C-alpha positions as CSV (number, residue, x, y, z in Angstrom):
1,M,-5.9,-13.3,22.9
2,L,-9.4,-12.1,22.1
3,R,-8.8,-13.2,18.5
4,L,-8.5,-16.9,19.3
5,P,-12.0,-17.5,20.5
6,F,-13.3,-15.6,17.5
7,I,-11.2,-17.7,15.1
8,A,-12.4,-20.9,16.8
9,L,-16.0,-20.0,16.5
10,A,-15.7,-18.9,12.9
11,N,-13.9,-22.2,12.0
12,L,-16.6,-24.2,14.0
13,F,-19.3,-22.5,11.9
14,L,-17.5,-23.2,8.7
15,L,-17.1,-26.8,9.7
16,L,-20.8,-27.3,10.6
17,S,-21.8,-25.6,7.3
18,S,-19.6,-27.9,5.4
19,L,-20.8,-31.0,7.2
20,L,-24.5,-30.1,6.9
21,G,-24.2,-29.4,3.2
22,A,-22.2,-32.6,2.4
23,P,-25.2,-35.0,2.0
24,F,-26.9,-32.7,-0.5
25,R,-23.6,-32.2,-2.4
26,M,-23.1,-36.0,-2.5
27,L,-26.6,-36.5,-4.0
28,A,-25.6,-33.9,-6.6
29,A,-22.2,-35.5,-7.3
30,R,-23.6,-37.5,-10.2
31,H,-24.4,-34.2,-12.0
32,R,-20.8,-33.0,-11.7
33,P,-19.8,-31.2,-14.9
34,A,-17.0,-32.5,-17.0
35,Y,-16.2,-29.0,-18.2
36,V,-16.4,-25.8,-16.2
37,R,-17.1,-22.5,-17.8
38,F,-15.0,-19.4,-17.2
39,R,-15.6,-15.9,-18.8
40,L,-12.5,-13.7,-19.3
41,T,-13.4,-10.2,-19.9
42,G,-12.1,-6.7,-19.3
43,D,-9.0,-6.4,-17.2
44,P,-9.2,-8.6,-14.1
45,S,-6.9,-7.7,-11.2
46,Y,-3.8,-9.7,-10.3
47,R,-5.1,-10.3,-6.8
48,Q,-8.6,-10.8,-5.6
49,Q,-10.2,-7.5,-4.4
50,R,-12.6,-7.6,-1.5
51,R,-16.0,-6.2,-2.4
52,P,-17.8,-4.0,0.1
53,R,-20.8,-5.6,1.7
54,F,-22.9,-2.6,1.0
55,S,-22.4,-0.6,-2.1
56,L,-24.4,2.3,-3.6
57,G,-23.8,2.6,-7.3
58,G,-20.8,0.3,-7.2
59,G,-21.4,-1.1,-10.7
60,A,-22.8,-4.4,-11.8
61,R,-21.8,-7.5,-9.9
62,P,-19.7,-10.0,-12.0
63,E,-21.3,-12.9,-13.6
64,P,-20.9,-16.3,-11.8
65,S,-18.4,-17.4,-14.5
66,D,-16.4,-14.2,-14.6
67,V,-12.7,-14.3,-13.9
68,T,-12.4,-11.6,-11.2
69,S,-8.6,-12.0,-10.5
70,L,-5.7,-14.0,-11.8
71,E,-5.1,-15.1,-8.2
72,R,-8.6,-16.7,-8.0
73,F,-8.5,-18.1,-11.5
74,G,-5.2,-19.9,-10.7
75,E,-6.7,-21.3,-7.5
76,D,-9.7,-22.6,-9.4
77,L,-7.7,-24.3,-12.1
78,R,-5.5,-26.0,-9.6
79,L,-8.6,-27.3,-7.8
80,L,-10.1,-28.6,-11.1
81,A,-6.8,-30.1,-12.1
82,K,-7.0,-32.5,-9.1
83,D,-10.4,-33.8,-10.0
84,A,-10.2,-36.9,-12.3
85,R,-13.9,-36.4,-13.3
86,V,-13.2,-33.0,-14.8
87,K,-12.0,-33.1,-18.4
88,G,-11.3,-29.4,-18.8
89,I,-12.6,-25.9,-19.0
90,V,-14.3,-23.7,-21.5
91,L,-12.8,-20.2,-21.6
92,E,-15.1,-17.6,-23.0
93,V,-13.1,-14.6,-24.2
94,E,-14.9,-11.2,-24.5
95,E,-13.6,-7.6,-24.9
96,L,-10.3,-8.1,-23.2
97,G,-8.2,-5.2,-22.0
98,L,-5.2,-7.0,-20.6
99,P,-1.7,-5.6,-20.8
100,P,0.8,-8.1,-22.3
101,A,2.1,-9.0,-18.8
102,K,-1.3,-10.2,-17.6
103,R,-1.9,-12.0,-20.8
104,D,1.4,-13.9,-20.3
105,A,0.3,-14.7,-16.8
106,V,-3.0,-16.1,-18.0
107,V,-1.2,-18.2,-20.7
108,A,1.1,-19.6,-17.9
109,L,-2.0,-20.6,-15.8
110,L,-3.5,-22.3,-18.8
111,A,-0.2,-24.1,-19.6
112,E,0.0,-25.4,-16.0
113,F,-3.6,-26.7,-16.2
114,R,-3.0,-28.4,-19.6
115,A,0.2,-30.0,-18.2
116,A,-2.0,-31.7,-15.6
117,G,-3.8,-33.6,-18.5
118,K,-6.8,-31.2,-18.7
119,R,-8.2,-29.6,-21.8
120,V,-8.7,-25.9,-22.5
121,V,-11.4,-24.9,-25.0
122,A,-11.4,-21.3,-25.9
123,W,-14.6,-19.8,-27.4
124,A,-15.5,-16.3,-28.5
125,V,-17.9,-14.3,-30.7
126,M,-15.6,-11.6,-31.8
127,V,-11.9,-11.2,-30.9
128,D,-9.1,-8.8,-31.8
129,S,-5.4,-9.6,-32.4
130,D,-4.5,-9.6,-28.7
131,S,-7.4,-11.7,-27.5
132,Y,-6.7,-14.2,-30.3
133,A,-3.1,-14.5,-29.3
134,L,-4.3,-15.6,-25.8
135,M,-6.8,-18.0,-27.3
136,C,-4.1,-19.7,-29.2
137,A,-2.7,-21.1,-25.8
138,A,-5.8,-23.4,-25.7
139,D,-6.1,-26.9,-27.0
140,E,-9.1,-26.0,-29.2
141,V,-10.2,-22.6,-30.5
142,L,-13.8,-22.1,-31.3
143,L,-15.7,-19.2,-32.8
144,A,-19.4,-18.5,-33.0
145,P,-20.9,-19.0,-36.6
146,M,-21.8,-15.3,-36.8
147,G,-18.5,-14.3,-35.2
148,R,-15.5,-12.4,-36.5
149,L,-11.7,-12.7,-36.1
150,E,-10.1,-9.3,-36.3
151,L,-6.6,-10.6,-36.8
152,V,-5.0,-7.6,-38.6
153,G,-1.9,-6.8,-36.6
154,Y,-1.4,-3.4,-35.1
155,A,-1.6,0.2,-36.3
156,A,-0.6,3.5,-34.7
157,E,-1.8,6.9,-35.7
158,A,0.6,9.7,-34.8
159,T,-0.9,13.1,-35.2
160,A,0.6,16.5,-35.9
161,L,-1.7,19.6,-35.2
162,G,0.8,22.3,-35.7
163,E,-0.4,23.5,-39.1
164,G,-4.1,23.1,-38.2
165,L,-3.8,25.1,-35.0
166,G,-1.9,27.8,-36.9
167,R,-4.9,28.2,-39.2
168,V,-7.1,29.1,-36.4
169,G,-4.6,31.5,-34.8
170,I,-3.1,29.2,-32.1
171,R,0.6,28.5,-31.8
172,G,2.0,25.9,-29.5
173,Q,5.1,27.3,-27.8
174,F,7.2,24.7,-26.0
175,V,10.7,24.3,-24.7
176,R,12.0,20.7,-24.4
177,R,15.1,19.0,-23.3
178,G,15.7,16.0,-25.5
179,D,15.0,15.3,-29.2
180,Y,13.2,12.2,-28.2
181,K,10.7,14.1,-26.0
182,T,8.2,14.2,-28.8
183,A,5.0,14.9,-26.8
184,P,4.9,18.6,-27.7
185,E,5.4,17.9,-31.3
186,L,1.6,17.1,-31.4
187,F,1.0,20.9,-31.1
188,T,4.0,22.4,-32.8
189,H,5.0,20.3,-35.9
190,P,3.1,20.3,-39.2
191,E,4.1,16.6,-39.7
192,V,5.1,13.6,-37.6
193,S,8.9,13.7,-37.1
194,D,11.2,10.9,-38.1
195,I,12.2,10.3,-34.4
196,Q,8.5,9.9,-33.4
197,R,7.9,7.6,-36.3
198,R,11.0,5.4,-35.5
199,T,10.0,5.2,-31.8
200,V,6.5,4.0,-32.5
201,E,7.6,1.6,-35.2
202,T,10.1,0.0,-32.8
203,F,7.2,-0.8,-30.4
204,L,5.0,-2.0,-33.3
205,D,7.8,-4.4,-34.3
206,E,8.0,-5.9,-30.9
207,R,4.3,-6.2,-30.5
208,Y,3.9,-7.7,-33.9
209,S,6.6,-10.3,-33.4
210,V,5.0,-11.5,-30.2
211,L,1.6,-11.9,-32.0
212,V,3.2,-13.9,-34.8
213,E,5.0,-16.1,-32.3
214,A,1.9,-16.8,-30.2
215,V,-0.2,-17.6,-33.3
216,S,2.5,-19.7,-34.9
217,A,3.0,-21.8,-31.8
218,G,-0.7,-22.2,-31.0
219,R,-1.9,-23.0,-34.5
220,R,1.2,-24.9,-35.6
221,K,2.0,-22.7,-38.5
222,T,5.2,-21.0,-39.7
223,A,5.9,-17.4,-39.0
224,E,5.6,-16.6,-42.7
225,E,2.3,-18.4,-42.9
226,V,1.0,-16.4,-40.0
227,K,2.3,-13.1,-41.4
228,G,0.5,-14.0,-44.7
229,L,-2.7,-14.6,-42.9
230,I,-2.6,-11.4,-40.9
231,D,-2.1,-9.5,-44.2
232,V,-5.4,-10.8,-45.5
233,G,-7.4,-10.3,-42.3
234,P,-10.0,-9.6,-40.9
235,F,-11.8,-12.8,-41.1
236,S,-15.4,-13.9,-40.9
237,A,-16.0,-17.0,-38.9
238,Q,-16.2,-19.1,-42.1
239,R,-12.9,-17.7,-43.5
240,A,-11.2,-18.1,-40.2
241,K,-12.2,-21.8,-40.2
242,A,-11.1,-22.3,-43.8
243,A,-7.7,-20.7,-43.0
244,G,-7.1,-23.0,-40.0
245,L,-7.2,-20.2,-37.5
246,V,-10.1,-21.8,-35.5
247,D,-11.0,-25.4,-35.1
248,A,-14.8,-25.3,-35.4
249,L,-17.7,-22.9,-35.6
250,V,-20.0,-23.5,-32.6
251,S,-22.9,-21.5,-31.2
252,E,-23.1,-21.0,-27.5
253,A,-26.1,-23.2,-27.2
254,D,-24.3,-26.0,-29.1
255,L,-21.1,-26.0,-26.9
256,P,-22.3,-28.9,-24.7
257,V,-23.0,-31.0,-27.9
258,H,-19.6,-30.1,-29.3
259,L,-17.9,-31.2,-26.1
260,G,-19.9,-34.5,-26.1
261,L,-21.7,-33.6,-22.9
262,V,-25.1,-34.2,-24.5
263,A,-26.1,-36.1,-27.6
264,A,-27.0,-34.1,-30.7
265,P,-30.7,-34.3,-31.4
266,A,-31.8,-35.9,-34.6
267,A,-32.5,-33.4,-37.3
268,D,-35.9,-34.9,-38.1
269,S,-36.9,-35.5,-34.5
270,K,-40.2,-33.9,-33.5
271,E,-38.9,-33.4,-30.1
272,A,-35.6,-31.8,-31.1
273,G,-36.5,-28.5,-29.9
274,S,-38.5,-29.6,-26.8
275,E,-35.6,-30.7,-24.7
276,E,-34.4,-28.5,-21.9
277,E,-31.2,-26.6,-23.0
278,T,-28.1,-27.9,-21.3
279,E,-25.7,-25.1,-20.2
280,L,-22.0,-25.2,-19.2
281,E,-21.8,-24.6,-15.5
282,P,-19.6,-22.1,-13.7
283,L,-17.3,-23.0,-10.8
284,E,-19.9,-22.3,-8.1
285,M,-22.2,-24.9,-9.6
286,Y,-19.3,-27.4,-9.7
287,L,-18.5,-26.8,-6.0
288,E,-22.2,-27.8,-5.2
289,T,-21.3,-31.3,-6.6
290,V,-18.2,-31.8,-4.5
291,P,-19.0,-33.4,-1.2
292,F,-16.2,-31.6,0.7
293,P,-15.1,-28.5,-1.3
294,P,-12.2,-26.4,-0.1
295,V,-12.9,-24.3,2.9
296,K,-11.1,-21.0,3.6
297,W,-10.4,-21.6,7.3
298,K,-9.7,-18.6,9.5
299,R,-6.0,-18.7,10.4
300,L,-4.5,-18.7,13.9
301,K,-1.4,-17.1,12.5
302,R,-1.8,-14.2,10.1
303,R,-0.5,-14.4,6.7
304,T,2.6,-12.4,5.7
305,R,1.5,-9.0,4.4
306,L,2.9,-7.1,1.5
307,A,1.9,-3.4,1.2
308,F,0.8,-2.4,-2.3
309,V,1.0,1.3,-3.2
310,P,-0.4,2.1,-6.8
311,V,0.7,5.1,-8.8
312,S,-1.8,5.0,-11.6
313,G,-2.4,7.8,-14.0
314,M,-0.8,11.1,-14.6
315,I,1.1,12.4,-11.6
316,V,-0.2,15.8,-10.5
317,P,0.0,18.0,-7.3
318,G,-3.0,18.3,-5.1
319,K,-5.3,16.1,-3.1
320,G,-7.9,13.5,-3.9
321,N,-7.6,10.4,-6.1
322,A,-9.2,9.9,-9.5
323,G,-8.9,6.2,-9.3
324,G,-6.4,5.6,-12.1
325,R,-6.8,8.7,-14.2
326,L,-4.7,10.9,-12.0
327,A,-2.2,10.1,-9.2
328,T,-2.2,13.0,-6.9
329,A,1.0,13.6,-4.8
330,D,-1.1,13.8,-1.6
331,A,-2.8,10.5,-2.0
332,V,0.3,8.6,-3.0
333,V,2.4,10.1,-0.2
334,K,-0.2,9.3,2.3
335,G,-0.4,5.8,1.1
336,L,3.4,5.4,1.3
337,R,3.4,6.7,4.8
338,A,0.7,4.3,5.9
339,A,2.5,1.4,4.3
340,G,5.7,2.5,6.1
341,R,3.9,2.6,9.5
342,D,2.2,-0.8,9.0
343,K,4.2,-3.2,11.2
344,R,2.6,-6.2,9.6
345,S,3.8,-5.2,6.1
346,K,7.3,-6.5,5.8
347,A,7.9,-4.9,2.4
348,V,6.3,-2.5,-0.1
349,L,5.4,-3.1,-3.8
350,L,5.2,0.3,-5.6
351,Y,3.1,-0.3,-8.7
352,V,3.7,2.4,-11.3
353,N,1.4,2.8,-14.3
354,S,1.9,6.4,-15.3
355,P,2.9,8.2,-18.5
356,G,4.4,11.1,-16.5
357,G,3.3,14.3,-14.8
358,A,4.4,17.3,-12.9
359,A,8.0,17.7,-11.6
360,I,7.1,18.9,-8.1
361,A,4.6,16.2,-7.6
362,S,6.9,13.4,-8.7
363,E,9.8,14.7,-6.6
364,Q,7.4,14.7,-3.6
365,I,6.5,11.1,-4.2
366,L,10.1,10.1,-4.8
367,E,11.1,11.6,-1.5
368,A,8.3,9.6,0.3
369,V,9.4,6.4,-1.5
370,Q,13.0,7.0,-0.3
371,R,11.8,7.6,3.3
372,V,9.9,4.4,3.4
373,A,12.8,2.5,1.8
374,K,14.9,3.4,4.8
375,K,12.4,1.4,7.0
376,K,11.7,-1.6,4.8
377,P,12.4,-2.9,1.3
378,V,10.5,-1.2,-1.6
379,L,10.3,-2.8,-5.0
380,A,8.9,-0.9,-8.0
381,Y,7.1,-2.8,-10.6
382,M,5.7,-1.7,-14.0
383,D,3.6,-3.7,-16.5
384,R,2.1,-1.0,-18.7
385,V,3.7,2.5,-18.8
386,C,6.3,3.9,-16.5
387,A,7.6,7.0,-18.3
388,S,9.1,10.3,-17.4
389,A,7.7,11.4,-14.0
390,G,6.4,7.8,-13.6
391,Y,9.9,6.4,-13.9
392,M,11.2,9.1,-11.6
393,V,9.1,7.9,-8.6
394,A,10.3,4.4,-9.2
395,L,13.9,5.4,-8.6
396,G,13.4,5.5,-4.8
397,A,12.9,1.7,-4.7
398,K,15.6,-0.8,-3.8
399,E,14.9,-2.6,-7.1
400,V,13.0,-1.7,-10.2
401,W,11.2,-4.5,-12.1
402,S,9.4,-4.5,-15.4
403,A,7.3,-6.6,-17.6
404,P,8.9,-7.5,-20.9
405,H,6.8,-5.2,-23.0
406,A,6.1,-2.3,-20.6
407,V,6.9,1.3,-21.8
408,V,9.8,2.6,-19.8
409,G,12.0,5.7,-19.7
410,S,11.3,8.9,-21.5
411,I,13.8,10.8,-19.3
412,G,13.3,14.3,-20.4
413,V,11.5,17.6,-19.8
414,F,9.2,20.0,-21.7
415,A,7.2,23.0,-20.7
416,G,5.3,25.6,-22.6
417,K,2.0,27.2,-23.4
418,F,-0.4,28.1,-26.3
419,D,-0.3,31.5,-27.9
420,T,-3.9,32.3,-28.8
421,S,-3.3,35.9,-29.8
422,G,-4.0,35.1,-33.5
423,L,-7.3,33.4,-32.5
424,L,-8.4,36.3,-30.3
425,K,-7.6,38.7,-33.3
426,L,-9.8,36.6,-35.6
427,L,-12.6,36.7,-33.1
428,G,-12.3,40.4,-32.6
429,I,-11.2,40.0,-29.0
430,H,-8.7,42.5,-27.7
431,R,-6.7,41.8,-24.5
432,T,-4.0,44.0,-23.0
433,V,-1.4,42.5,-20.9
434,M,0.0,44.7,-18.2
435,T,2.8,43.5,-16.0
436,R,5.2,44.4,-13.1
437,G,8.2,42.2,-13.7
438,A,9.8,41.2,-16.9
439,N,8.5,37.6,-16.8
440,A,5.1,38.1,-15.0
441,A,3.1,37.2,-18.1
442,L,5.3,34.2,-19.0
443,L,2.3,31.9,-19.2
444,S,-0.2,34.4,-20.7
445,F,-2.2,32.8,-23.5
446,S,-2.6,36.3,-25.0
447,K,0.9,36.7,-26.3
448,A,3.9,34.8,-27.5
449,F,7.1,34.4,-25.5
450,S,9.4,37.3,-25.5
451,E,13.1,36.6,-25.9
452,G,13.6,37.0,-22.2
453,E,10.7,34.8,-21.2
454,R,11.9,32.0,-23.5
455,A,15.4,32.2,-22.2
456,A,14.1,32.0,-18.6
457,L,11.9,29.0,-19.4
458,E,14.9,27.2,-21.3
459,A,17.1,27.8,-18.2
460,D,14.4,26.3,-16.0
461,V,13.9,23.3,-18.2
462,E,17.6,22.7,-18.4
463,E,17.9,22.8,-14.6
464,M,15.1,20.3,-14.2
465,Y,16.6,18.0,-16.8
466,Q,20.0,18.0,-15.0
467,S,18.1,17.4,-11.7
468,F,16.3,14.4,-13.4
469,L,19.6,13.0,-14.7
470,G,21.1,13.3,-11.3
471,H,18.2,11.4,-9.7
472,V,18.5,8.6,-12.3
473,A,22.3,8.5,-12.0
474,K,22.3,8.2,-8.2
475,A,19.6,5.5,-8.2
476,R,21.2,3.4,-11.0
477,G,24.8,3.8,-9.9
478,R,25.8,5.5,-13.1
479,T,27.3,8.9,-14.1
480,K,25.1,11.8,-15.4
481,E,26.9,11.5,-18.7
482,E,26.0,7.8,-19.0
483,I,22.4,8.4,-18.2
484,H,22.2,11.4,-20.6
485,A,23.2,9.0,-23.5
486,L,20.1,7.0,-22.6
487,A,17.9,9.9,-21.9
488,E,16.7,13.0,-23.9
489,G,13.2,11.5,-24.0
490,R,14.1,8.0,-25.3
491,V,11.5,5.4,-24.7
492,Y,12.3,1.7,-24.1
493,S,10.5,-1.6,-23.8
494,G,11.0,-3.4,-20.5
495,L,13.4,-5.8,-22.2
496,R,15.5,-3.0,-23.8
497,A,15.4,-1.0,-20.5
498,K,16.9,-4.0,-18.8
499,D,19.6,-4.2,-21.4
500,V,20.6,-0.5,-20.9
501,G,20.4,-0.7,-17.1
502,L,17.3,1.3,-16.4
503,V,15.5,-1.6,-14.7
504,D,17.0,-4.4,-12.6
505,R,14.9,-7.5,-13.6
506,I,12.2,-8.6,-15.9
507,G,9.4,-10.6,-14.4
508,G,5.7,-11.0,-13.7
509,F,3.6,-9.4,-10.9
510,E,3.6,-12.5,-8.6
511,E,7.3,-13.0,-9.0
512,A,7.9,-9.3,-8.1
513,C,5.7,-9.6,-5.0
514,R,7.6,-12.7,-3.7
515,H,10.9,-11.1,-4.4
516,A,9.9,-7.9,-2.5
517,L,9.2,-10.1,0.6
518,S,12.5,-12.0,0.1
519,L,14.3,-8.7,0.3
520,A,12.9,-8.4,3.8
521,N,14.2,-11.9,4.5
522,V,10.7,-13.2,4.7
523,A,9.6,-16.5,3.2
524,P,6.7,-15.4,1.0
525,G,4.6,-18.6,1.2
526,D,0.9,-17.6,1.2
527,F,0.9,-13.9,1.5
528,E,-1.8,-11.2,1.5
529,L,-1.6,-7.9,-0.4
530,K,-3.0,-4.8,1.3
531,T,-3.5,-1.6,-0.7
532,Y,-2.6,1.8,0.5
533,G,-3.5,5.1,-1.3
534,A,-6.5,3.6,-3.0
535,A,-9.1,5.8,-4.8
536,E,-11.4,7.8,-2.6
537,R,-15.1,7.9,-3.2
538,K,-15.4,11.7,-3.4
539,M,-13.0,13.7,-5.6
540,S,-13.2,17.2,-7.1
541,L,-11.9,17.0,-10.7
542,L,-12.0,20.7,-10.9
543,R,-9.6,21.0,-8.0
544,L,-7.3,18.4,-9.5
545,L,-7.3,20.3,-12.8
546,A,-6.4,23.4,-11.0
547,G,-3.8,21.7,-8.8
548,A,-2.2,20.1,-11.8
549,A,-1.7,23.5,-13.6
550,H,2.0,23.9,-13.5
551,P,4.3,25.0,-16.4
552,Q,7.0,22.6,-15.5
553,T,6.6,18.9,-16.2
554,Y,8.6,15.8,-16.6
555,A,6.7,15.4,-19.7
556,F,4.9,12.4,-20.9
557,C,5.5,9.5,-23.1
558,P,3.9,10.6,-26.4
559,W,1.7,7.6,-26.8
560,S,0.6,4.4,-25.0
561,W,-1.2,1.2,-26.0
562,N,-4.8,0.6,-25.2
563,L,-5.3,-3.1,-25.5
564,G,-9.0,-3.2,-24.7
565,G,-10.1,-0.7,-27.4
566,Q,-11.6,1.5,-24.6
567,E,-11.4,5.3,-24.9
568,R,-9.0,7.1,-22.5
569,D,-9.1,10.7,-21.4
570,L,-5.6,12.0,-21.1
571,L,-4.7,15.2,-19.3
572,V,-1.8,17.4,-20.4
573,C,-1.0,19.9,-17.7
574,L,0.7,22.8,-19.5
575,T,-1.1,25.9,-18.4
576,D,-1.2,28.2,-15.4
577,E,-3.9,27.9,-12.9
578,S,-5.1,31.4,-13.5
579,Q,-5.7,30.6,-17.2
580,W,-7.6,27.5,-18.3
581,G,-6.5,25.2,-15.4
582,G,-5.5,22.5,-17.7
583,W,-5.7,21.3,-21.3
584,L,-7.9,18.3,-21.6
585,R,-7.9,16.4,-24.8
586,Q,-9.2,13.1,-26.0
587,V,-7.6,11.4,-28.9
588,V,-10.1,9.2,-30.6
589,R,-8.9,6.5,-33.0
590,E,-11.4,4.4,-34.9
591,G,-10.7,0.7,-34.6
592,H,-9.7,-1.6,-31.8
593,D,-6.0,-2.0,-31.7
594,G,-4.6,1.0,-30.0
595,K,-4.6,4.7,-29.2
596,Y,-1.6,6.9,-28.9
597,W,-1.0,10.2,-27.3
């Protein structure tokens, strides 16, 4: 009951603020922009994230024109679509890092806006293949005169370090279950295996076909014409214009002139450079010209709540949360427990973006998912990578959903260590291993596996693999033999995973959220998303590295896309805590199209 007076006062304040500002907005109405500017950069979230009121070192605030979430972007476009005085939007594209699922969601929002009779003008200085595919969903594609179009397709660099490590006295010694579990081949093979090559090329084919289709539809060219243009890329702005890949070359300052918002100054006019520069306005400036803009009234009845539990990064034992790099079992399990206790949350969306991780940690999370699923529906959703241990934690959900081109599967196991005895000898370092127990030095870096140690590790890996198969078979309603035929480390796209029965449905994030609520017999309507198990401010990376040290892993997908061209640190936990505490490596690939690990 105490909530009602507060809501009434808050809404009264909002009403008074709106009424008091109305006269000023009416006066400004004649300056209402015909085009509103949006800047799409980085990787906006699906749903709007609440910013803390007070933040120390919280990063730069977004620009007024920045798209901060797909949810807010959709709301803004629907508002503009209702205004007859608005002709369209200018979408500035810069350094995107969107996964294919989010790119498809943005394209759908632009299509809805265009269907309302509005124009979408896309502008950029420099774009890569993925960003250009999104720009092709616009009515008009513009490039800055000094700009570049890096339309070159996609490349993958698979590496084999076996021979190189051998030259410095290091041997990678791994036991794996599944020929398609190719991650340890990085350290053991002198050359990239045929299986690894075929796996990567399958994903390259899918991604390339999506690019060709998007450019073909947007630029009204045949598939063969697009392939021919990709093969002669990259393009300067002038070459891109000549090839029909962009409609015009326009500087940022000249965008208003190009759109007909201001008259172009005469070339010989003495006052040509004296006029005040006209800029395209963001949405907040547009709202200042609307007499009665939308008001977010405080609700008497709370919105339906959907709990959101992310599993982002490599899955490791221990506490803390590295905010996307590592998903620690303690943080995820606590998040799941809190989501299960929340009476307002009618269902749970388990968002998995993980290449794999430690067996013990993934089984802890799986058990927690299963416990929550007994209380309320849990739907697992993946839009990037859900491989190995990442796929295992999703098995506890009532349904498993995937974006079309997510990386799914990699059901297999590997474990091992590095034998550095040759390197120690080269350096003149002498270490003597003394044990009590035949396998006590199983993970010592100072020696190779003995026959007994390797046999013990092989038996352990086989047991883990059979356990993994059992979890998948039970969750998917199949036999272990049927799952084994799909497993051994095989990696699938979301579409192919759906065909073989590893996921239930293909869909987008919003669709998955609404379906999760429908499983609880709740009409989704306008719902809110509350996150549980979010990153903590303080985290000891050294503790996480030590906690992750475990010889047994549901090993990782051997590579992953990086759409934004940003470097990624990837942790491979293959060592004992008493040794190096973790093997940290960063694979750096020159270029902008992808990195693989």
